[in-house]
N, C-alpha and C positions, 0 to 999 in steps of 0.2 A: 421868778424863775423864767429863763428863756426857753423857747421851744427846744433848742438843742440840749439844754440841761435836762429838761423833762424827758426827752427821748433817751438820753443816756441812763437816766434813773429807771426808765421802764424796761430797758434791755435786760437788766438783771432779773426782772420778774417773768421773763418769757422762758418757757421750758425749752430745753435743748431740742426736743422733738420738733419744735416749730421754728427754730432759728434759721433753718434753710430758707424758709419763705421770707423771713425778715431780711436776711442778707441779700437775697435775690432782688427784693424790692428796693433796698437801699442802693444796691449797685446801679439799678435803673435810674433812680432818682439822682444819683451823683453825676450822671453823664450830662454834660452841658447840652442845652438845646442847640440843635444844628439849624443853621439858616441855609436855605438853598442858594446855590450860586446863580450867577446871571443866566447861564445857559438853561438851567432847570426852570427858572422863573419864566424865561421866554417860551419854553416848551409848554409849560402849564397854561400860559396866556394863549398860546396857539390853539391848544385843545379847547379851552373855554370859548374861543371865538369860532369854533366849528372846523378848525384846521386839523392837521395831523393825519395819521393813518391808523385805521382800525384793523387789527389782525384777529381773525377768528380761525383758529386751528390748533394743532398740537404744539407743544414746546419744541418737539423735534422738527416740525415743519418750519417754525419760526426761526430756529437757528440755521436751518438749511437755507432759508431765504436771506438771512443776514450774511451768510458766508458767500452768497452769490454777488452781493453788492460790493 
């Protein structure tokens, strides 16, 4: 029996009161893994090499600063 067949047979044994959790988990598992694009990879590498800008402040202050640029 494959894992998919086993999972289908187990679904029938799960009480309705717990199906919400199973459905939420399955929805998350069904989403394909996303790979970062080139810009994101470059940004991560910049931070790992000590570059980038560190912001310490409120979200409101961050957005105010971003709007100035």
